[in-house]
C-alpha positions as CSV (number, residue, x, y, z in Angstrom):
1,M,-31.7,7.0,-9.9
2,H,-30.8,8.1,-13.5
3,S,-29.6,5.2,-15.6
4,S,-26.4,6.9,-16.6
5,E,-25.6,7.5,-13.0
6,S,-26.3,3.9,-11.9
7,A,-24.2,2.6,-14.7
8,I,-21.1,4.3,-13.3
9,K,-21.7,4.1,-9.6
10,P,-18.8,2.2,-8.0
11,S,-19.3,-1.0,-6.2
12,K,-17.1,-3.8,-4.9
13,A,-18.0,-5.9,-7.9
14,A,-16.6,-3.2,-10.1
15,E,-13.0,-3.5,-9.0
16,W,-10.5,-4.3,-11.8
17,S,-7.5,-6.6,-11.7
18,Q,-4.3,-5.3,-13.2
19,K,-4.7,-7.5,-16.2
20,K,-8.1,-6.0,-17.0
21,A,-6.7,-2.5,-16.5
22,D,-3.7,-3.3,-18.8
23,R,-6.2,-4.5,-21.5
24,M,-8.1,-1.3,-21.2
25,I,-4.9,0.8,-21.6
26,A,-3.9,-1.3,-24.6
27,L,-7.4,-0.5,-26.1
28,V,-6.7,3.2,-25.3
29,S,-3.4,2.9,-27.1
30,M,-5.2,1.5,-30.1
31,A,-7.6,4.4,-30.1
32,W,-4.6,6.8,-30.0
33,G,-3.0,4.9,-32.9
34,S,-5.7,6.4,-35.1
35,S,-4.9,9.9,-34.0
36,Y,-2.0,10.4,-36.4
37,L,-4.2,9.7,-39.4
38,L,-6.9,12.1,-38.1
39,M,-4.5,14.8,-37.1
40,K,-2.9,14.7,-40.6
41,I,-6.4,15.4,-42.1
42,G,-7.4,18.0,-39.5
43,L,-4.2,20.0,-39.5
44,D,-4.5,20.7,-43.2
45,G,-6.7,23.7,-42.5
46,I,-6.8,24.1,-38.7
47,P,-4.0,25.7,-36.6
48,P,-2.5,23.4,-33.9
49,F,-3.8,25.2,-30.9
50,S,-7.2,25.6,-32.4
51,M,-7.2,21.8,-33.0
52,V,-6.3,21.2,-29.3
53,A,-9.1,23.6,-28.2
54,L,-11.6,21.8,-30.5
55,R,-10.8,18.2,-29.7
56,F,-10.6,18.6,-26.0
57,G,-13.3,21.2,-25.6
58,L,-15.8,19.1,-27.5
59,A,-14.7,16.0,-25.7
60,F,-15.3,17.7,-22.4
61,L,-18.8,18.7,-23.4
62,A,-19.6,15.2,-24.6
63,V,-18.4,13.4,-21.4
64,A,-19.7,16.1,-19.1
65,L,-23.2,15.6,-20.6
66,L,-22.9,11.8,-20.3
67,F,-21.7,11.8,-16.7
68,R,-23.5,15.0,-15.6
69,Y,-24.8,13.3,-12.4
70,R,-21.3,12.1,-11.5
71,L,-20.0,15.6,-11.9
72,R,-22.0,16.6,-8.8
73,G,-19.2,15.0,-6.8
74,T,-16.6,17.4,-8.1
75,T,-14.6,19.1,-5.3
76,A,-12.1,21.9,-5.3
77,S,-9.3,19.3,-5.0
78,V,-10.6,17.5,-8.1
79,L,-10.6,20.7,-10.0
80,A,-7.1,21.6,-9.0
81,C,-5.8,18.2,-9.9
82,G,-7.7,18.3,-13.2
83,A,-6.2,21.7,-14.0
84,V,-2.7,20.3,-13.5
85,L,-3.3,17.2,-15.7
86,G,-5.0,19.4,-18.3
87,L,-2.0,21.7,-18.4
88,L,0.3,18.6,-19.0
89,L,-2.1,17.4,-21.7
90,F,-2.0,20.7,-23.4
91,G,1.8,20.7,-23.2
92,I,1.9,17.3,-24.8
93,F,-0.1,18.2,-27.9
94,G,1.2,21.7,-28.2
95,C,4.7,20.4,-28.5
96,L,3.8,17.4,-30.7
97,M,1.8,19.5,-33.3
98,Y,4.4,22.2,-33.6
99,G,7.2,19.6,-33.6
100,L,5.6,17.9,-36.6
101,K,6.0,21.1,-38.6
102,T,9.8,20.7,-38.8
103,T,10.5,17.0,-38.5
104,S,9.2,13.9,-40.3
105,A,6.3,11.9,-39.0
106,S,8.5,8.8,-38.6
107,A,11.1,10.6,-36.6
108,A,8.5,12.4,-34.5
109,G,6.8,9.0,-33.8
110,F,10.0,7.6,-32.5
111,L,11.0,10.6,-30.4
112,T,7.5,10.9,-28.9
113,S,7.5,7.2,-28.1
114,T,10.7,7.6,-25.9
115,T,8.1,8.1,-23.2
116,V,8.6,4.4,-22.6
117,V,12.1,5.2,-21.5
118,F,11.3,8.4,-19.5
119,V,8.6,6.7,-17.4
120,P,10.7,4.0,-15.6
121,V,13.6,6.5,-15.3
122,L,11.5,9.2,-13.6
123,Q,9.6,6.6,-11.5
124,A,13.0,5.1,-10.3
125,L,14.1,8.6,-9.3
126,L,10.9,9.3,-7.4
127,V,10.8,6.0,-5.5
128,K,14.6,5.7,-5.2
129,R,14.4,2.1,-6.5
130,L,15.5,0.6,-9.8
131,P,12.7,-0.9,-11.9
132,P,12.4,-4.7,-12.0
133,F,14.6,-6.5,-14.5
134,R,11.6,-7.5,-16.6
135,V,10.5,-3.9,-16.9
136,A,14.0,-2.7,-17.8
137,A,14.4,-5.4,-20.4
138,G,11.0,-4.7,-21.9
139,T,11.7,-1.0,-22.0
140,A,15.0,-1.5,-23.9
141,L,13.4,-4.0,-26.4
142,T,10.5,-1.7,-26.9
143,T,12.7,1.3,-27.7
144,L,14.6,-0.8,-30.2
145,G,11.4,-2.0,-31.7
146,I,9.9,1.5,-32.0
147,G,13.1,2.6,-33.7
148,L,12.9,-0.2,-36.3
149,L,9.3,0.5,-36.9
150,T,9.4,4.3,-37.2
151,V,12.8,5.7,-38.1
152,K,13.6,5.8,-41.8
153,E,16.4,8.4,-41.7
154,S,19.0,9.8,-39.3
155,L,17.7,11.7,-36.3
156,A,18.9,15.2,-36.2
157,L,18.1,17.3,-33.1
158,S,16.3,20.1,-35.0
159,G,13.9,22.4,-33.2
160,G,11.0,20.1,-34.1
161,A,12.9,17.0,-32.8
162,V,13.6,18.8,-29.5
163,L,9.9,19.6,-29.2
164,C,9.0,16.0,-29.8
165,L,11.4,14.9,-27.1
166,L,9.9,17.5,-24.8
167,C,6.5,16.1,-25.6
168,A,7.7,12.6,-24.6
169,L,9.0,14.0,-21.3
170,I,5.8,15.8,-20.5
171,Y,3.9,12.6,-21.5
172,A,5.9,10.6,-19.0
173,C,5.2,13.3,-16.3
174,H,1.5,13.0,-17.2
175,I,1.5,9.2,-16.7
176,I,3.3,9.5,-13.3
177,M,1.2,12.4,-12.1
178,T,-2.0,10.5,-13.1
179,D,-0.8,7.5,-11.1
180,R,-0.2,9.8,-8.0
181,L,-3.5,11.8,-8.3
182,T,-5.8,8.8,-8.9
183,R,-4.7,7.3,-5.6
184,K,-6.5,10.1,-3.8
185,E,-9.1,11.4,-6.3
186,D,-11.9,9.9,-8.5
187,G,-10.2,8.8,-11.7
188,L,-13.3,9.4,-13.8
189,L,-13.7,13.0,-12.6
190,L,-10.1,13.7,-13.2
191,G,-10.3,12.3,-16.7
192,I,-13.3,14.5,-17.4
193,W,-11.9,17.8,-16.0
194,Q,-8.5,17.4,-17.5
195,L,-10.2,17.5,-20.9
196,G,-12.0,20.7,-20.0
197,F,-8.9,22.4,-18.8
198,A,-6.8,21.2,-21.8
199,G,-9.5,22.7,-24.1
200,L,-9.5,25.9,-22.2
201,Y,-5.7,26.3,-22.4
202,G,-5.8,25.5,-26.1
203,L,-8.5,28.2,-26.7
204,I,-6.5,30.8,-24.8
205,A,-3.3,29.8,-26.8
206,S,-5.2,29.9,-30.1
207,F,-6.2,33.6,-29.5
208,V,-2.8,34.6,-28.2
209,F,-0.6,32.8,-30.8
210,E,-2.8,32.0,-33.8
211,T,-5.9,33.1,-35.7
212,P,-8.6,30.7,-34.4
213,A,-10.2,28.6,-37.1
214,L,-13.0,26.0,-37.5
215,P,-12.9,23.0,-39.9
216,S,-13.8,24.1,-43.4
217,D,-15.1,20.8,-44.9
218,A,-16.7,17.5,-44.0
219,A,-13.3,15.6,-43.9
220,Q,-11.9,18.0,-41.4
221,W,-15.0,17.9,-39.3
222,G,-14.9,14.1,-39.4
223,A,-11.2,14.2,-38.3
224,V,-12.1,16.5,-35.4
225,L,-15.0,14.4,-34.3
226,G,-12.9,11.3,-34.4
227,L,-10.2,12.9,-32.3
228,T,-12.9,14.2,-30.0
229,L,-14.9,11.1,-29.3
230,V,-12.4,8.2,-29.8
231,C,-9.0,9.6,-29.0
232,S,-10.0,12.2,-26.3
233,A,-13.4,11.5,-24.8
234,F,-12.7,7.7,-24.6
235,G,-8.9,7.7,-24.4
236,F,-8.1,10.4,-21.9
237,V,-11.1,9.6,-19.6
238,M,-10.4,5.8,-19.5
239,Q,-6.6,6.3,-18.9
240,P,-6.9,7.6,-15.3
241,V,-9.7,5.2,-14.6
242,A,-7.7,2.2,-15.7
243,Q,-4.3,3.5,-14.6
244,R,-5.4,3.5,-11.0
245,C,-5.3,-0.3,-11.1
246,T,-1.8,-0.8,-12.7
247,T,1.7,0.7,-12.5
248,P,3.2,3.7,-14.4
249,E,5.8,1.3,-15.9
250,H,3.1,-0.9,-17.4
251,T,1.2,2.1,-18.7
252,G,4.3,3.5,-20.4
253,L,5.0,0.1,-22.1
254,L,1.4,-0.4,-23.2
255,F,1.3,3.0,-24.7
256,A,4.3,2.0,-26.8
257,L,1.8,-0.1,-28.8
258,E,0.5,3.2,-30.2
259,P,3.0,3.3,-33.2
260,V,2.2,-0.3,-33.9
261,F,-1.5,0.5,-34.2
262,S,-0.7,3.6,-36.2
263,A,1.2,1.5,-38.7
264,L,-1.7,-0.9,-38.9
265,F,-4.2,1.9,-39.5
266,A,-1.9,3.3,-42.2
267,F,-1.8,-0.1,-43.8
268,V,-5.6,-0.5,-43.8
269,F,-6.7,3.0,-44.7
270,L,-3.7,4.4,-46.6
271,H,-2.4,1.2,-48.1
272,G,1.0,1.8,-46.5
273,L,3.3,-1.2,-46.5
274,L,5.7,-2.1,-43.7
275,S,9.2,-3.3,-44.6
276,A,10.7,-6.4,-43.1
277,R,12.5,-4.1,-40.6
278,G,9.1,-2.5,-39.7
279,W,7.5,-5.9,-39.1
280,L,10.5,-6.9,-36.9
281,G,10.1,-3.7,-34.9
282,A,6.3,-4.2,-34.4
283,A,7.0,-7.8,-33.3
284,L,9.6,-6.6,-30.8
285,V,7.2,-4.1,-29.3
286,L,4.5,-6.7,-28.9
287,F,6.9,-9.2,-27.4
288,S,8.2,-6.6,-24.9
289,V,4.6,-5.8,-23.8
290,L,3.9,-9.5,-23.3
291,L,7.2,-10.0,-21.5
292,V,6.2,-7.4,-18.9
293,S,2.5,-8.2,-18.7
294,C,2.6,-12.0,-18.6
295,R,2.7,-12.3,-14.8
296,S,-0.5,-12.9,-12.9
297,G,-2.7,-9.8,-12.5
298,R,-2.8,-8.3,-9.0
299,A,-5.9,-6.9,-7.4
300,A,-6.3,-3.2,-7.7
301,G,-5.6,-2.2,-4.1
302,G,-9.2,-1.4,-3.3
303,A,-9.6,0.8,-6.4
304,K,-13.3,1.1,-7.3
305,I,-14.1,2.0,-10.8
306,M,-16.8,1.5,-13.3
307,E,-17.5,-1.9,-14.8
308,G,-18.0,-2.5,-18.6
């Protein structure tokens, strides 16, 4: 058997606890925290839909090559589910990138992070049950923390702000849909195919609504490759794999770490300084995540995913 195939073949020893899945989602959130810096560089000369097509198309090629033997297990059902998740993924980044054109990065960061509110609300509506108090309290504290961390001016519902809120709502739908679909399909295959479909939708949109363009210098290529390998190939493949072993509410809260990591990367690479209010906001987000995650990890209900 080929080494890359054996490395990802599921086994009983490869089952993850909820704590391990939560740690992986936190790592994904850290990867995504770097995306704002990379998108800022890449969008200097690349139209938004072209950026979506490049980052997800190249990410699909990379992981499809790496897991080419696993792709033999693709079924029509997996392709259909991947197409749905890919459409949501395309919607998330289409709204975000165009929303950033008419609203500030700080306001957009806060509005997009309201995903943490939408997830438990939508989940409660679907299961007809209120979320646990710890989750509700963590959600409220996280929202406050994100606001302290990111918002530096009043929030006006401009067209860009509405697009950022729509991005957050689609993001919440993506998290919940991923939770549902990974219960019946292979999470790794779903993660791979959603990248391919998101890239395809981005390519179509770039020809319909824009003039497609490639990066014009080394900095833009570096940004695209960073978005491709770290944020997309790693992040959006590992999300469905890990999310199979945790809850949508946990996932939403852990993804709220993204603006914290974004602020940290800005501090390290752009020498941006956090105010006292920003530090308080970051501390609130971290405390909220710990509040929700500090219970004992549960076994992953028979979910079998790759180890390491």
